[in-house]
N, C-alpha and C positions, 0 to 999 in steps of 0.2 A: 472555699476557708483554705487560708492559707495561710502558714506560721513562719514568712519572712520577714527578716526585718524592713521596717518603710524607708525609702529613696527619698520621699519626696511626700509631704506632710503641709496641709496645706489647711488653716483654724479659721473661723468666719474671716477671710480675707475679702477686703472692700477696699473699692473707689470710688470715690466721687471728683469730679469736674466742675465745680461753683456747686450749683445746683443740680447740676447730673450726678446721678449712681451709674455708672458703668458698668460696673461688677458690686454684685450688690451680696456679702454671707456666706461666697462660696469657699465652700470643707471639703475636703478628699483629702486619700491618702494613695501611694504609690509603692507596690512597693520591689525590692531588689532584684531587677532581670526580668522583671516585666514589662509589654507591650502597654496603655493606659493609652486611648484614641480620647482625644476631647473633642465634641461634634455640638457643632451649631448655625445656624444662616450668619450673614454676614451685618457685620455690627449686635453681634448677637455678648459680644466683653470675652473672647476668645485670644486675643494678640495682650488685649490690657492684662490678663489673668497671664500672661507666660512672663507677659516684661519684669511684670511683680515677683515672680516666681526667680527672675533674674536677676533682680535689685534695680534693675533700669527706671525703675516706677516704683516711690513712694508709697504701699500704703495707705490710705485714711484709718485704716483701721484692721483687728487680723494682723496673721504675720506667718512666715512661710520658714521650709526644717527641710535643711537640704542632705541629707549622708551627717544628721546629725549637729549639722552650723544654721542658724540662724539668719534668715537672710535678713538684714539690717541697710541696707545701703553701701556696705562697705563690697563691691563685688570681688574686689583682688582671692578676699578669703575663697570663695568657693568658685572661681578662675578656670584654673589648675583638675576641677573635679567636673565640672560643665561644657556640654559642648552644645553654638546653635544655632540650628540653620534656620535663617527669614523666610517673608515668602517672598520677598524677590533675590534671592538668590547675593547675599553680599559679595560679590565679588568685586576688583578690577579689571573694565573691560580690555585695556590695553598691556596689561601683563600677560603673559604666558602662562599654564597650566600649571609650570615646575612653579617658579614668582608666587603665584597669589600661592600658592601653597606653602613657600619660603616663608612668603612675611604673615603667614599665619602661627607658621608655625614659631616663628620669632617673637609676634605678639601675646600667642602664647608661653614664653618662659621658656622655650626650649633651647636646651643647652646647642652653640654649634655643634659642637660633636658628635651626636643625635642626629641636626637635621638631615644631614641626606640621606643619612636609614631611612626616617621617618618621611619624607617626601617623594626618594624611590616606592616606601612601604602602601604608603596613597597612594603611588600613583595603579603599581598593581590588583590596588584594592577595588577600582573603583576602573579597572581594563582601559587607565587610559596611556598607555603602553601607545605608542606612535604617535603623540599629539601633546605629547612633553613643549615643544617649541611653538605650537597652537595656542595665537592670543585668544582669549576666552571669548573676546565675542564674535568671534569666527568659530565656535562654537552649536553646535548644534540645540533646541530644549534639556533633552533624554542627555547631553552628554555636562553640560553645567551642572546642569541638575550635580550627575554624579559627582561632577568638582567640591560644587560645592559642599559638600556632605563629609569627599574627603579628606576638607577645608574645619572639618566642623567636629571632623575625629583624628584629625594628625597628635593631640596630644593624649592622647587611650584617652579623653571622659567615663567614669562611670554613667554621669547621669547625662543626654543627649533630648535637646530638644528643638522639635522639628517645628515649627509653626509654614502651614499648607506647604506640604512642600511637591505635591505634585499636579498641584494648582497648570494650569496648561500645557499640560504634558500627556503627549500621545499613549495609550497607553500597551503598546511595547516597553515602551520608556520605565510608566510604574512598577511592574512585573520583574524588573529589573533591578530596579530602585527599591522593593520591597525583598526582594531576596539581600539584597545589603542587607539592610534592617534587620531579617531574622538571623544573618551570620554574627549583627554585634548583638539582637538578644542571646544567641546563645554563645556568647564569651561571657555574660551576663550583666551587660551596658542594660542600665533603665530609661527609657524610650520613653517619654513625653510627645506625646504626635497629635497636629490638630487636623483634619479631613472634613470632608465635601462627599469622599465616595465610600458606600457602604458598603463597596465585595470588601475595603482593605480597613475598614472598622470591624466586620466580624472576625478580621485576624489577630484583633489585639483583645489582649486578657478583660482587662476592666477599658469601661468608660462610661464618661460623663456623659451628659447635652446641656449643655446650659443652656437658655432663651431669656432677655431679655435683663441679661445681667446674672439667676439666679441659676439656681443645677435645680431641674426637674424631674433628672433620673439617673442613676450611676450602677453598674453594679456589671455583670458578666454579659456579652453578647447576650444568649440562654435566659437571662433571670431578668435583665429590663424588658424580651418580648414576653419572655410569662406573668410581669407586675404591669405593665404600663400597656401591655393592648389596650385597647376599651370595648375590641368589639371581633368577632370575625370576618373573615375577609372572601371576599370571590371574584373567581378571576374568571374571566373570560373575554373572547378572542373577536369580539362582532365582524362584521366585512365592514364597517365606515366608526374605526374606532374614535376620531376626533371629536363627528357628533356623532356619538353614542355622550360622551366625553358629559359632550351642551344641551343632550336632551335630560341627562339623567341630575345635573348640574340642576338643570332649569326643575324638575319633579321635587327635588328637595329642597329646593329652594321656596317652591308654592306650596311647599306642606302634605305633595301628591304622592313622598314619598320620607318618610324617615329613617333618614343616612346621613353615618355618619362625615360617610368622606367619600370623592370617588377621584382616580387618578389614573394619569393612562403613562402604564408599564411596556415603552414600546409596539407593538399590537397589540396588547392586550389589554382589557381594562381590570382593577380591582376595586370592586368596595367595599365601605369597612362601617358597617353596623351590629349589635344586638342582633340576632335571632333572623339572620339571614337564609333559614330554610321557611319564613317567613313568609319573608318580602322580597324571596326570588321568584314567585307565577308575578308580578305584580311588576317588579324591573325586567322581565321577560316582554310582558305588555307591553310599557310604553315606548321600548324599542319597539317591536313589533310593530305595535301604528304608525312611529317614522319609519317605515320603512324600513328596514337596519336589520339584520340576521341579525339575531346575537350571538350561535355557534354554541356548546356545547356549553355548561359555568360547573363548578366543581367550585372547595370548598377546600381553601389550603391556609398551610399554616404560615401564619402573619413572614414577611421576612422584616428586616430589620431596618431598613427605609420604609417601607409600612407602618410600623411601630413611629420611627423618627421624623415624619409628615401627622399623624400624629397627634401627638405625642408635641411637636410648637404649635398645635389649633385649639390643644384641650386645655383648661383651665392651670395654670401654674400652681403644680403641687411637690414642692422637694419629695421624692422617693424615700422612703424612710429606709433602703436596702443598706447591705455593707456596704464598709467604705475599703474594708481589706482586702 
């Protein structure tokens, strides 16, 4: 629970394209200075939701308030308070690092007297010193990502929207990027981020899972793991992980094993089901019959990825957890 004021409030947000409903009655609240993760598979409605929140798409129903201002299509009203980094890194490839930052500074309405100082600060923040005159097309993915973030925050927005900002970026660059986000959050910036990476989601204060345009879970990572996990998690590292998954999924399909899910996690296998203590001997036997050594088995605490995968496959029921 938190007594912080809301930075973002979405109420019954809906977007229809003809007969297709891309987002359906989405409601959530993001507190000031919070990192809020928005998770869902491709096509679930994440980008459509962000575009409505920014005023780039007009909702079919519902409304969004940002910092007490209703987003009604007049983006000029909130432009000075909001930064946006799209998943495609909206940069101009033929411009240099400095030229891109100058362009975005002017687009956000910074005065010419502040422009040079803000560009220099942005270059220092992102660690781009020495690359000031490099054309953007010649930067690596990680450096382009840092530049895109610097462009999004050059005007020091109070709220920052990031749409899949780390997609396709190497793990080292992802970690460096998130360190920059933590610095922004420590300064009081509210961050709304969509991501496919569960390790990133674990570091968000609050999360929402969206599937087929509907919110199916929301709350802190701990709250979601507690409330949304449909069963226990059994972990083991068999001698042939890929074939073990194939054997167990086949046994599930034919009804030999009453389990909910089987997933590969690196070289380990996770099985999700209620009362796994009851089924563990049968699981062990199935693998041995297929000449697969199961190795030691143990019931573990579910990871956020376990919960996410399970919730994407269970009937869609919105979690009634706290929105605060």
